[in-house]
Backbone as a ProteinNet text record, in pm:
[ID]
protein_1_A
[PRIMARY]
XXXXXXXXXXXXXXXXXXXXXXXXXXXXXXXXXXXXXXXXXXXXXXXXXXXXXXXXXXXXXXXXXXXXXXXXXXXXXXXXXXXXXXXXXXXXXXXXXXXXXXXXXXXXXXXXXXXXXXXXXXXXXXXXXXXXXXXXXXXXXXXXXXXXXXXXXXXXXXXXXXXXXXXXXXXXXXXXXXXXXXXXXXXXXXXXXXXXXXXXXXXXXXXXXXXXXXXXXXXXXXXXXXXXXXXXXXXXXXXXXXXXXXXXXXXXXXXXXXXXXXXXXXXXXXXXXXXXXXXXXXXXXXXXXXXXXXXXXXXXXXXXX
[TERTIARY]
1783.4	1763.3	1742.3	1809.1	1799.2	1737	1671.6	1606.6	1657.8	1674.2	1698.1	1573.7	1512	1391.3	1430.9	1412.1	1453.4	1330.5	1334.4	1221.2	1268.1	1245.1	1275.2	1175.7	1224.2	1139.7	1153.1	1038.8	1037.3	901.9	900.4	782.2	657	667.7	554.7	524	529.3	512	378.6	276.7	144.8	134.1	225.6	211.6	329.1	441.9	565.7	556.5	496.3	489.7	409.8	301.3	223.9	308.6	387.3	476.7	575.1	640.6	741.7	678.9	560.7	490.5	465.6	431.4	404.6	531.8	646.2	772.7	813.8	791.9	821.9	736.1	617.6	523.7	549.2	655.9	680.8	699.3	642.9	659.1	801.8	871.9	1008.7	1103.6	1219.6	1303.9	1439.1	1475.9	1610.4	1607.8	1600.5	1593	1650.3	1685.1	1727	1633.9	1610.2	1528.6	1619.4	1637.1	1721.2	1630.4	1617.6	1535.1	1624.3	1596.8	1676.6	1598.5	1640.4	1575.9	1625	1536.3	1574.1	1551.3	1614	1604.1	1467.5	1399.6	1265.4	1270.1	1163.7	1153.1	1041.4	970.7	868.2	924.9	842.3	886.8	935	948	985.4	1118.1	1218.1	1348.7	1338.2	1258.3	1237.4	1171.3	1074.3	1007.3	1105.3	1192.2	1293	1385.7	1422.7	1509.1	1440.2	1311.9	1236.5	1232.9	1211.4	1205.3	1342.5	1446.5	1582.5	1619.1	1559.9	1588.9	1515.1	1403.2	1322.7	1309.5	1369.6	1356.4	1497.6	1561.2	1703.4	1736.7	1639.5	1669.6	1681.4	1646	1645.3	1784.3	1819.4	1933.3	1880.3	1920.7	1876.7	1993.9	1972.4	2072.3	2013.8	2086.5	2042.7	2114.6	2039.2	2098.7	2022.7	2087.1	2018.9	1907.1	1802.7	1690.5	1735	1708.5	1746	1639.3	1526	1417.3	1416.5	1307.7	1284.9	1392.4	1430	1531.5	1662.4	1707	1833.4	1827.4	1713.3	1698.6	1703.3	1635	1638.5	1779.8	1849.2	1985.5	2077.6	2057.7	2135.4	2108.9	1982.7	1948.2	2008.7	2008.5	2067.2	2216.7	2282.2	2425.9	2457.7	2366.3	2388.4	2335	2254.2	2185	2282.3	2253.4	2336.3	2256.7	2124.7	2041.2	2048.6	1998.6	1989.5	1887.6	1777.4	1672.6	1644.9	1603	1571.7	1422.4	1360.2	1219.8	1212.6	1137.8	1116.3	978.1	972.6	845.7	839	733.7	712.8	665.4	713.9	695.3	553.9	465.8	325.3	239.2	302.1	232.5	266.3	206.6	241.8	224	279.8	280.2	213.5	180.2	117.4	220.6	179.9	275.4	345	278.8	335.9	424.1	446.4	512.5	647.7	738.9	873.2	874.1	793.8	786.4	738.6	640.5	588.8	692	760.7	864.4	978	1018.6	1124.4	1082.5	957	905.1	905.3	871.9	855.3	986.6	1081.8	1203.9	1291	1338.3	1428.9	1534.5	1590.5	1695.6	1646.7	1516	1464.5	1518.8	1529.9	1574.8	1469	1342	1232.8	1119.5	1055	932.1	823.9	713.7	607.1	486.6	419.4	307.1	198.1	83.5	-31.5	-29.4	-93.5	-101.6	-246.3	-278.9	-412.6	-406.5	-496.2	-509.8	-609.7	-564.1	-641.7	-754.6	-752.2	-859.3	-991.8	-986.7	-1110.7	-1108.3	-1004.7	-992.7	-998.8	-934	-929.7	-789.5	-784.5	-655.4	-666.1	-551.9	-545.7	-528.4	-601.6	-585.7	-474.5	-371.1	-257.2	-257.7	-236.5	-223.2	-77.8	-53.3	85.1	152.2	279.9	347.8	498.1	567.1	713	759.4	849	897.7	1020.4	1070.5	1174.2	1109.1	1186.9	1132.5	1070.3	1126.5	1073.2	940.9	925.4	795.8	689.9	726.3	636.1	597.1	693.7	664.6	567.3	592	507.8	366.1	349.1	214.9	134.6	200	125.5	144	243.3	276.3	164.2	86.8	-18.5	-156.5	-164.1	-292.9	-346.6	-480.5	-542.1	-537.4	-481.2	-466	-508.1	-551.1	-580.9	-453.4	-343.8	-212.4	-124.4	-63.1	15.4	121.6	136.9	232.9	374.1	411.1	551.2	594.4	502.6	539.1	636.2	751.5	857.2	826.9	739.8	715.5	621.3	580	502.1	589.5	720.7	815.5	931	995.7	1125	1231.3	1354.4	1460.6	1583.4	1640.4	1765.7	1874.1	1939.2	2030.8	2146.6	2202.5	2314.3	2270.2	2146	2091.3	2092.5	2050.2	2052.3	2195	2286.5	2425.9	2490	2472.4	2538.3	2491.4	2367.9	2312.6	2311.8	2372.1	2380.6	2245.4	2147.4	2011.4	1996	1977.8	1957.4	1847	1800.5	1692.7	1750.6	1690.8	1735.1	1699.2	1797.2	1775.8	1735	1663.3	1622.2	1491.5	1419	1291.6	1182.9	1057.8	945.1	915.3	824.6	785.3	905.7	997.4	1119.1	1090.6	978.5	944.6	920.5	865.3	841.9	972.3	1079.6	1210	1280.5	1262.3	1334.4	1276.2	1144.7	1082.6	1104.4	1090.3	1118.1	1261.5	1356.6	1495.4	1514.9	1453.6	1464.7	1403.5	1288	1223.3	1307.4	1370.1	1453.7	1571.3	1628.6	1749.1	1718.3	1598.3	1566.6	1556.7	1637.9	1632.1	1519.9	1480.8	1375.9	1292.7	1161.8	1069.9	964.7	909.4	801.5	690.3	567.6	451	373.2	343.4	261	134.2	21.2	-106	-128.8	-42.4	-65	-66.3	-161.8	-167.2	-78	35.8	136.4	162	110.8	145.3	18.2	15.2	-98.6	-54.2	-112.4	-74	-175.2	-125.9	-210.9	-210.9	-328	-341.7	-375.5	-289.5	-314.1	-286.4	-358	-338.7	-200.7	-132.7	-1.8	114.4	86.6	195.4	245.5	363.8	420.1	325.1	261.3	175	49	5.2	-118.7	-93.8	31.3	62.4	100.4	35.1	64.4	102.5	215.4	261.4	364.2	432.4	529.3	642.3	688.9	796.5	754.5	629.6	577.9	582.9	542.6	541.1	682.4	770.6	910.5	968.9	936.2	990.6	943	817.1	766.2	842.5	873.8	949.2	1091.7	1154.8	1290.4	1293.4	1194.5	1188.6	1169.3	1081.7	1062.8	1192.1	1264.5	1392.1	1494.1	1507.7	1609.2	1585.3	1461.9	1434.1	1431.5	1384.3	1386.4	1529.6	1620.1	1760.1	1821	1787.5	1843	1795	1663.3	1611.3	1648.8	1677.5	1722.8	1855.4	1937.5	2068.3	2058.2	1949.4	1931.3	1872.5	1924	1882.9	1829.9	1750.8	1714.1	1588.5	1499.6	1374.9	1268.1	1143.1	1029.2	1016.1	1011.9	1004.4	867.1	770.2	641.5	576.5	573	503.3	568.8	699.4	766.8	757.5	760.8	748.4	609.1	507.3	372.1	359.2	423	421.9	493.5	607.1	684	609.6	540.4	460.2	357.4	297.2	198.3	259.9	386	450.3	460.9	503.2	510.2	372.2	271.3	136.5	82.5	106.5	53.9	106.5	224	282.8	210	122.1	58.7	-93.4	-149	-294.2	-358.1	-295.5	-355.7	-245.4	-204.7	-94.5	-127.2	-50.8	-51.1	40.2	33.9	119.2	266.2	299.1	438.5	486.5	400.3	438	457.7	368.1	382.4	518.9	557.3	682.7	802.1	796.5	906.4	915.3	803.6	804.3	844.6	801.2	842.4	994	1056.7	1202.2	1276	1209	1272.8	1266.7	1179.2	1157.9	1274.3	1324.6	1415.2	1325.3	1307.8	1209	1246.4	1374.3	1414.9	1368.2	1386.4	1341	1189.5	1117.3	971.3	921	977.3	934.1	955.3	1067.5	1098.6	995.8	959.6	867.3	723.4	691	552.3	513.3	605.2	579.4	495.8	469.5	405.3	254.1	194.4	49.3	12	-87.7	-127.9	-171.1	-250.3	-297.4	-180	-76.9	39.2	118.4	121.2	189.5	114.8	-16.9	-97.6	-73.3	-69.3	-43.3	95.1	192.3	328.1	328	267.2	264.9	189.1	78	-0.7	77.7	148	223.2	339	400.9	509	456.4	332.2	273.7	226.9	152.6	97.3	39.5	74.9	11.1	-140.5	-188.8	-333.9	-399.1	-336.4	-388.5	-384.3	-276.2	-266.9	-382.9	-410.8	-517.9	-653.4	-675.6	-802.7	-818.4	-713.6	-718.9	-733.3	-664.5	-670.3	-811.2	-884	-1020.3	-1124	-1102.1	-1210.5	-1185.2	-1064.7	-1036	-1008.8
4084.8	4219	4317.2	4430	4531.3	4658.5	4732.5	4858.3	4971.3	5087.2	5211.1	5296.9	5328.3	5411	5550.3	5647.7	5784.7	5865.4	5921.4	5995.9	6137.2	6237	6374.6	6420.6	6490.8	6530.6	6681	6749.5	6892.8	6929.4	6955.8	7006.7	6923	6794.5	6702.8	6625.9	6693.1	6624.8	6550.8	6599.7	6537	6407.8	6385.5	6273.6	6176.7	6218.1	6141.6	6001.7	5988.9	5856.7	5757.7	5802.1	5710.4	5661.1	5750.6	5711.3	5604.8	5628.8	5536.1	5405.3	5412.5	5290.5	5199.1	5259.7	5179.1	5111.4	5169.8	5108	5000	5024.9	4923.9	4799	4814.6	4703.5	4622.5	4649.9	4580.4	4430.6	4352.6	4208	4167.4	4256.4	4232.9	4310	4253.1	4314	4364.7	4336.1	4372.5	4511.8	4612.5	4749.2	4845.7	4964.9	5074.8	5192.9	5270.3	5391.1	5510.2	5595.7	5714	5835	5883.7	6000.6	6124.1	6214.6	6336.5	6450.9	6493.1	6604.8	6734.7	6800	6918	7046.9	7053.1	7174.3	7197.1	7091.4	7106	7195.6	7274.7	7363.9	7322.5	7215.1	7163.5	7041.1	6948.8	6832.5	6715.9	6738.8	6628.9	6565	6646.6	6589.6	6508.1	6553.2	6478.6	6343.6	6343.6	6218.9	6123.9	6176.8	6092.6	6029.3	6105.3	6050.1	5935.1	5948.9	5842.3	5716.8	5734.9	5620.3	5558.9	5641.1	5591.5	5489.4	5502.3	5412.5	5278.6	5276.6	5153.6	5089.9	5150.4	5099.8	5089.7	4972.4	4960.1	4994.4	4986.6	5016.7	5166.6	5250.5	5394.8	5454.9	5542.3	5632.8	5775.1	5864.4	6002.9	6090.7	6171	6267.7	6406.7	6492.4	6630.6	6722.7	6817.3	6915.6	7047.2	7155.2	7283.3	7276.3	7354.3	7351.4	7390.2	7300	7325.9	7286.9	7236.4	7197.9	7048.5	7005.4	6863	6801.7	6872	6817.9	6791.8	6889.8	6875.2	6760.7	6746.3	6636.7	6501.7	6489.1	6362.9	6333	6434.1	6412.7	6368.9	6425.4	6383.1	6236	6195.6	6056.1	5964.3	6007.3	5926.8	5907.1	6009.4	5999.6	5896	5880	5786.1	5646	5629.3	5502.6	5391.6	5270.6	5154	5038.3	5048.2	4937.2	4911.8	4794.9	4763.2	4853.9	4881.3	4968.2	5081.6	5194.3	5313.6	5341.9	5371.1	5410.2	5546.2	5638.6	5769.2	5771.4	5818.1	5831.7	5970.7	6043.9	6172	6146.4	6225	6193.9	6218.4	6274.4	6285.2	6177.7	6084.6	5972.6	5843.4	5731.8	5602.5	5494.1	5376.7	5269.5	5145	5054	4928.2	4831.5	4745.6	4652.9	4559.6	4529.4	4435.8	4503.3	4633.7	4708.1	4647.3	4636.2	4590.6	4444	4362.2	4221.2	4205.4	4286.4	4278.4	4327.1	4435.3	4486.5	4386.8	4324.1	4224.3	4104.2	4066.7	3955.3	3988.5	4112.8	4151.8	4192.3	4241.9	4297.7	4189.1	4218	4126.1	4206.3	4304.1	4385	4504	4531.7	4647	4777	4879.4	5010.7	5077.8	5056.6	5113.9	5013.2	5011.1	4933.7	5031.6	5033.6	5131.3	5060.8	5127.5	5066.2	5170.2	5125.8	5214.7	5281.1	5398.8	5476.2	5514.5	5527.4	5570.6	5714.6	5800.3	5936.2	5930.8	5958.3	5921.4	6017.5	6140.4	6233.8	6192.6	6125.2	6080.3	5930.6	5861.1	5716.5	5675.2	5752.3	5719.5	5672.5	5595.8	5547.7	5518	5508.5	5474.6	5323.9	5267.4	5126.1	5111.3	5037.3	5018.7	4878.5	4868.5	4738.3	4693.4	4564.2	4514.4	4545.5	4579.6	4627	4611.3	4578.4	4579.6	4644.7	4740.8	4809.2	4890.1	4965.6	5062.7	5188.2	5271	5385.7	5490.5	5512.2	5618.6	5579	5453.1	5406.1	5419.8	5384.5	5399.2	5545.8	5635.8	5779	5827.2	5791.5	5840.1	5784.3	5666	5609.9	5676.3	5721.7	5756.8	5899.1	5971.5	6099.9	6203	6200.7	6300	6247.6	6127.1	6072.7	6151	6161.8	6215.5	6107.9	6141.9	6045.9	6108.8	6024.2	6071.4	6121.4	6049.9	6088.6	6123.2	6240.3	6287.4	6185.9	6167.2	6071.2	6097.8	6224.1	6255.8	6221.9	6196.7	6179.2	6062.8	6089.8	5988.8	5876.8	5900.8	5797.6	5687.4	5689.6	5576.9	5481.1	5490.5	5399.5	5371.4	5256.4	5237.2	5227.7	5258.4	5280.8	5197.6	5131.9	5060.8	5164.5	5150.1	5255.2	5276.3	5168.4	5182.1	5253.5	5231	5303.2	5454.2	5496.2	5639.2	5692.5	5614.8	5659	5669.6	5568.4	5565.1	5678.1	5721.8	5826.7	5964	5973.2	6101.9	6162.6	6079.4	6128	6178.1	6307.4	6374.3	6478.2	6533.1	6630.7	6772.1	6853.9	6992.4	7070	7127.4	7195.6	7340.8	7394.6	7533.7	7560.8	7454.4	7472	7393.2	7420	7333.9	7247.2	7153.3	7064.3	6987.4	6948.7	6880	6747.4	6684	6557.8	6579	6696.3	6726.9	6731.7	6771.3	6780.1	6645.4	6566.2	6440.2	6327.9	6311.5	6192.5	6177.6	6282.2	6261.8	6216	6266.3	6224.2	6078.4	6038.3	5899	5805.1	5844.2	5760.4	5751.8	5862.8	5863.5	5766.5	5761.6	5680.7	5534.2	5503.8	5367.4	5271.9	5167.7	5067	4966.7	4950.9	4852.8	4901.9	4894.2	4926.5	4816.9	4803.6	4707.6	4777.8	4762.7	4819.5	4706.9	4723	4624.7	4694.4	4622.8	4687.8	4711.5	4662.5	4666.7	4810.7	4839.7	4968.3	4958.7	5025.9	5010.2	5138.4	5251	5381	5460.3	5529.1	5613.3	5758.9	5837.8	5977.7	6067.9	6146.4	6235.8	6376.2	6425.7	6563.1	6650	6747.2	6831.9	6977.4	7064.6	7207.7	7247.8	7330.4	7379.7	7297.1	7179.7	7100.3	7165	7121.4	7177.3	7157.3	7039.5	7009.1	7094.1	7146.4	7223.4	7373.3	7414.6	7556.5	7613.3	7720.1	7785.6	7930.2	7972.5	8108.2	8140.1	8251.8	8295.5	8194.1	8135.8	8036.8	7917.4	7877.1	7766.1	7799	7919	7960.3	7977	8033	8043.9	7905.8	7810	7675.6	7609.3	7629.7	7572.5	7625	7753.5	7811.1	7758.3	7750.4	7695.5	7552.7	7471.5	7333.6	7330.8	7416.4	7423.8	7456.7	7556.2	7594.6	7481.6	7422.1	7319.3	7196.8	7146.4	7023.7	7047	7163	7192.7	7192.3	7256.5	7259.5	7119.2	7041.5	6906.9	6816.5	6817.4	6728.7	6773.6	6900.6	6947.7	6883.3	6851.9	6791.8	6642.4	6580	6436.5	6411	6310.6	6284.5	6142.1	6124.2	5990.1	5932.4	6016.1	5963.9	6072.7	6030.7	6121	6201.8	6333.6	6422	6487.9	6447.4	6515.1	6519.7	6408.1	6402.2	6492.3	6485.8	6568.3	6716.1	6749.8	6890.3	6944	6861.1	6906.4	6927.4	6842	6860.6	6989.7	7017.2	7137	7263.4	7259.8	7374.7	7409.5	7307.6	7330.7	7397.3	7367.3	7430.9	7581.4	7623.3	7766.7	7831.9	7765.1	7822.2	7830.3	7727.8	7724.7	7840.3	7890.3	7999.6	8132.1	8140	8267.1	8262.7	8164.9	8152.3	8268.6	8314.4	8421.9	8494.7	8612.9	8687	8835.2	8903.1	9048.9	9096.8	9225.4	9282.6	9264.6	9287.4	9274.1	9129.9	9035.2	8894.3	8859.3	8906.7	8880.4	8926.5	9048	9102.9	9022.6	8984.8	8905.9	8769.3	8702.1	8568.7	8571.5	8672.8	8685.3	8694.3	8760.5	8776.8	8645.4	8544.8	8415.8	8321.1	8346.7	8252.9	8257	8140.5	8126.5	8108	8214.2	8212	8115.1	8093.8	7994.1	7855.5	7825.8	7696.5	7683.2	7786.9	7779.5	7764.9	7839.8	7829.9	7689.1	7629.1	7495.9	7392.7	7395.8	7293.1	7320.9	7443.4	7476.9	7436.2	7381.4	7355.6	7230.9	7149.1	7020	7029.5	7144.2	7156.8	7300.3	7318.4	7451.8	7536.2	7480	7554.7	7605.2	7525.3	7566.3	7675.8	7670.5	7777.5	7909.6	7901.8	8023.1	8079.7	7993	8036.9	8101.4	8042.3	8099.3	8240.9	8258	8390.4	8491	8448	8537.5	8580.5	8487.5	8520.5	8613.8	8596.6	8687.6	8829.6	8840.7	8972.4	9031.2	8950.4	9000.5	8885.7	8872	8770.4	8786.6	8910.6	8931.8	8871.5	8887.5	8826.3	8674.7	8622.1	8476.9	8426.8	8495.5	8449.4	8457.9	8560.7	8572.9	8455.8	8427.3	8317.6	8183.3	8167.9	8042.4	8015	8121.3	8104	8088.1	8150.3	8161.4	8091.9	8050.3	7993	7843.7
9309.1	9253.4	9367.4	9359.1	9464.4	9409.9	9500.2	9463.6	9552.2	9492.4	9566.2	9553.2	9664.9	9666.1	9713.4	9628.3	9658	9697.3	9819	9874	9911.7	9826.4	9865.9	9972.9	10073.6	10186.4	10208.4	10201.2	10233.5	10294	10424.7	10494.7	10467.2	10498.3	10476.2	10604.5	10717.6	10845.7	10856.4	10788.1	10798	10716.6	10623.8	10529.9	10532.4	10587.7	10573.7	10633.5	10750.6	10813.7	10730.4	10668.2	10583	10466.4	10409.2	10299.5	10347.1	10459.8	10509.2	10558.9	10615.4	10655.6	10535.8	10421.8	10302.3	10250.9	10278.8	10239.3	10337.8	10464.4	10565.6	10545.9	10489.8	10472.1	10345	10272.9	10147.4	10167.3	10075	10076	10038.2	9972.9	9924.9	10015.4	10048.1	10151.9	10101.5	9978.3	9931	9868.9	9954.8	9905.4	10008.9	9962	10048.2	10023.6	10128.2	10117.2	10146.5	10047.6	10061.4	10076.4	10199.1	10226.8	10223.8	10133.5	10120.8	10182.9	10301.3	10369.2	10306.7	10232.3	10153.3	10233.4	10350.8	10431.9	10492.5	10535.4	10594.1	10717.4	10735.1	10850.9	10946.7	10914.7	11005.4	11079.6	11122.6	11198.7	11110.8	10982.2	10893.3	10933.2	10968.9	11007	11134.9	11228.6	11352	11323.8	11233.5	11195.4	11127.8	11043.5	10978.9	11081.6	11182.8	11287.9	11360	11387.3	11452.8	11366.4	11237	11147.4	11125.5	11130.5	11111.7	11218.6	11336.5	11447.9	11437.9	11366.6	11364.2	11226.2	11123.9	10987.4	10928.6	10935.8	10901.5	10756.3	10665.9	10525.5	10495.6	10591.8	10567.3	10583.5	10488.2	10503.7	10488.1	10575.4	10568.7	10527.6	10424.5	10379.2	10397	10466.6	10487.1	10389.6	10334.6	10245.5	10259.3	10216.8	10211.6	10107.7	10131.3	10038.6	9898.5	9804.5	9665.8	9566.9	9618.3	9529.5	9500.9	9440.4	9416.5	9326.5	9221	9129.7	9202	9279.7	9352.2	9451.8	9520	9616.2	9546	9434.8	9360.2	9310.7	9260.1	9212.4	9325.4	9444.3	9560.7	9590.9	9583	9604.7	9500.2	9374.8	9268	9288.3	9335.3	9359.5	9466.8	9561.5	9671.3	9642.4	9539	9514	9473.9	9518.2	9486.4	9426.3	9420.2	9376	9227.2	9186.9	9043.9	8975.2	9045.1	8991.9	9090.1	9035	9112.8	9102.2	9216.3	9223	9291.7	9233.8	9295.3	9360.9	9485.6	9555.7	9617.2	9590.6	9657.1	9799.7	9894.7	10036.1	10086.6	10005	10044.3	9978	9908.3	9845.2	9919.2	9875.2	9932.6	9826.3	9853.9	9753.8	9809.9	9720.3	9758.1	9817.7	9913.3	9976.6	9877.6	9767.6	9669.9	9566.7	9578.6	9472.3	9432.7	9526.3	9492.4	9453	9516.2	9478.9	9335.4	9296.3	9159.9	9059.3	9092.6	9002.9	8988	9098.8	9092.3	9007.1	9015.8	8936.7	8787.5	8753.9	8613.9	8547.2	8624.1	8565.8	8504	8383	8314.5	8237.8	8307.9	8246.7	8167.2	8169.1	8094.9	8154.1	8070.3	8117.4	8204.3	8170.7	8249.4	8259.3	8374.8	8393.8	8437.2	8363.9	8385.6	8446.9	8541.2	8611.5	8633.7	8678	8694.7	8831.8	8838.8	8962.7	8988.6	9116	9156.6	9207.5	9156.7	9208.9	9323.4	9443.6	9561.7	9595.4	9545	9580.2	9518.1	9403.3	9339.2	9306.5	9354.6	9337.4	9190.7	9105.3	8962.6	8925.3	8818.2	8770.7	8622.4	8557.4	8416.3	8399.8	8306.7	8274.5	8172.1	8208.2	8119.5	8061.4	7931.2	7866.6	7873	7898.4	7896.8	7763.5	7770.2	7650.9	7670.4	7562.2	7561.2	7431.9	7441.7	7323	7360.1	7264.6	7296	7353.4	7418.7	7489.4	7400.5	7281.7	7197.8	7133.6	7098.1	7048.1	7157.1	7278.2	7393.6	7412.8	7406.2	7421.6	7314.1	7190.4	7081.3	7087.4	7143.4	7156.1	7266.7	7372.2	7492.9	7544.5	7499.9	7563.9	7554.3	7446.6	7428.4	7465.2	7518.4	7561.4	7680.8	7687.5	7808.8	7915.7	8032.5	8140.4	8272.1	8364.5	8499.4	8567.3	8546.7	8598.2	8479.1	8482.2	8368.4	8327.3	8197.8	8143.8	8193.9	8213.8	8242.7	8384.9	8477.3	8618.1	8635.7	8693.6	8698	8796.3	8894.4	8994.4	8947.4	8821.1	8769.3	8687.2	8709.5	8644.2	8739.1	8721.7	8787.4	8677.7	8714.5	8616.9	8653	8554.3	8576.5	8606.1	8720	8765	8667.5	8615.5	8521.6	8394.6	8352.7	8237.4	8263.2	8381.7	8414.6	8416.4	8472.8	8482.5	8344.8	8264.1	8132.4	8042.1	8060.5	7974.8	8041.2	8158.8	8227.6	8257.7	8287.2	8309.5	8452.5	8464.8	8592.4	8575.1	8686.1	8682.5	8674.1	8589.3	8572.7	8698.8	8762.5	8889.9	8868.7	8967.2	8963.7	8892.7	8854.2	8784.5	8855.7	8820.2	8851.3	8729	8743.5	8632.3	8577.6	8665.7	8623	8553.7	8583.8	8517.4	8368.4	8332.4	8191.1	8112.9	8178.3	8113.5	8111.8	8218.7	8234.1	8148.9	8150	8091.6	7941.4	7858.7	7716	7689.7	7767.8	7748.4	7788.5	7899.3	7942.7	7839.4	7784.6	7682.8	7556.2	7518.2	7398.6	7413.3	7531.7	7552.7	7583.2	7626.8	7671	7552.5	7555.6	7449.7	7473.8	7600.3	7630.3	7747.9	7731.6	7840.9	7849.6	7967.9	7990.3	8066.2	8018.9	8084.9	8149.9	8279.1	8349.2	8398.5	8406.6	8439.2	8587.6	8673.1	8817.6	8871	8960.8	9029.9	9152.7	9149.2	9254.2	9331.8	9286.2	9345.6	9371.9	9486.3	9523.5	9528.9	9440.5	9423.2	9492.1	9588	9664.6	9600.9	9567.5	9519.6	9640	9669.7	9787.1	9754.6	9819.2	9802	9850.3	9770.4	9809.4	9758.9	9699.8	9644.8	9516.5	9471.5	9348.6	9231.1	9226	9112.1	9109.1	9224.2	9226.4	9240	9251.6	9265.2	9129.2	9091.7	8964.8	8992.4	8939.7	8959.2	8853.6	8870.8	8771.4	8755.6	8867.2	8859.2	8774.3	8787.4	8707.9	8558.6	8525.1	8384.3	8329.3	8409.9	8368.7	8340.7	8425	8409.8	8281.3	8246.3	8122.2	8001.3	8002.2	7890.4	7888.7	8005.8	8013.4	7959.4	7998	7949.1	7798.1	7747	7602.9	7530.8	7580.2	7519	7526.5	7646.1	7668	7579.9	7581.7	7507.5	7357	7315	7171.8	7119.3	7192.5	7150.2	7153.4	7256.4	7268	7155	7129.5	7026.5	6886.1	6868.3	6737	6699.4	6799.1	6772.1	6743.9	6788.6	6769.1	6629.9	6561.1	6424	6408.3	6302.6	6261.4	6323.4	6375.2	6431.4	6425.4	6438.7	6430.2	6560	6547.4	6663.8	6679	6598.3	6596.3	6734	6803.7	6932.2	7035.1	7048	7148.4	7111.9	6984.2	6944.1	6976.8	6959.1	6994.7	7145	7223.5	7368.9	7406.6	7345.9	7379.1	7338.8	7225.9	7185	7291.6	7350.6	7456	7578.4	7609.1	7724	7704.3	7586.7	7558.2	7571.4	7517.6	7520.9	7663.6	7743.9	7880.5	7964.8	7929.9	8007.3	7986.2	7886	7852.5	7858.2	7926.3	7931.7	8006.8	8113.6	8194.5	8271	8221.8	8282.5	8295.3	8380.2	8378.9	8266.9	8235.2	8131.2	8167.9	8295.5	8338.8	8325.3	8360.3	8345.8	8199.3	8113.8	7970.3	7919.5	7954.2	7904.3	7955.7	8081.1	8138.1	8070.5	8053.9	7995.5	7848.5	7776.9	7636.5	7624.6	7720.3	7715.2	7736.9	7792.1	7819.1	7699.7	7605.1	7494.7	7396.7	7363.1	7249	7126.5	7050.8	6943.4	6832.2	6811.5	6713.1	6757	6887.3	6939.6	6927.7	6969.5	6966.8	6823.7	6731.8	6592.3	6537.9	6572.1	6520.5	6567	6695	6744.6	6705.3	6663.4	6630.1	6488.4	6411.6	6269.2	6242.7	6342.6	6316.3	6299	6330	6326.9	6292	6203.1	6160.9	6279.8	6369.8	6486.7	6569.8	6583.5	6660.9	6589.8	6458	6384	6399.6	6401.2	6421.9	6561.6	6661.7	6798.2	6810.5	6744.1	6746.8	6690.3	6573.5	6510.7	6595.5	6654.5	6739.3	6862.5	6924.1	7044.7	7013.7	6900.8	6862.1	6845.4	6798.3	6778.2	6910.4	6988.3	7113.9	7195.6	7323.8	7407.7	7415.7	7408.7	7412.3	7288.3	7171.8	7050.5	7062.2	7117.3	7137.6	7222.1	7332.6	7420.9	7352.3	7271.6	7198.5	7101.8	7025.2	6929.2	6999.6	7110.7	7184.3	7235.8	7271.3	7322.7	7213	7098.1	7000.9	6867.7	6841.5	6709.8	6722.8
[MASK]
+++++++++++++++++++++++++++++++++++++++++++++++++++++++++++++++++++++++++++++++++++++++++++++++++++++++++++++++++++++++++++++++++++++++++++++++++++++++++++++++++++++++++++++++++++++++++++++++++++++++++++++++++++++++++++++++++++++++++++++++++++++++++++++++++++++++++++++++++++++++++++++++++++++++++++++++++

């Protein structure tokens, strides 16, 4: 069994070597590391060149800066392994990661594992589980977790499964995992959950996950529109869980804005899409109506009702 490890790299000179060291230390050797340099302007490219000389499994691909989604898609296009693993270049993995995945894999579309959040040394306890992807999504997507359910690096993916279903990351947005993961779960015929902690997630100031701004809010609305339209076309299964998640994306974009931001964000909403996903819960229907009337009314109701 072979693995393709995709590592997008952008201005992470302080963390990149630790990430690559954790891959070099793997107990399992049948893998490739595809490092996609997404137009870094610090020493990241120089560090990649140094590692390219001493780590034979590494391939470095250079591209103009296009964001995390574009870098991951570039890596997917180059991947040749049976399974694909995504690793953010400021994180690192356990030495047994690939050996454990190879031991557990038996043709499943996705294998899910536990992750440690390193700033507070917390992690989620996962119970072993085997099911189809949509049952897995409905059981866990809305759970409170130390690490968000949608993060793609807490799973590995059968490469042919991704290819056959055209699963790629939406480019030009933030929070791309929120858009990708529900689709992957919908398409997955088989998933396996293992309890092993295999990934170490670093929370740092300035990362995409900790930066909140207008682009972040725009992306949440785009994801809400995109997934609402996509799931509306799909028939024959319960959509309650994903609709409740999408409703939250619309709401999160309006928690705290200026008047100008409110007006801009309102113009991005596909109101037909938002109305459709808000129907699963009375509170969400109230929020929808309030936001249509006024973001200020929405915020008042959100705080007090």
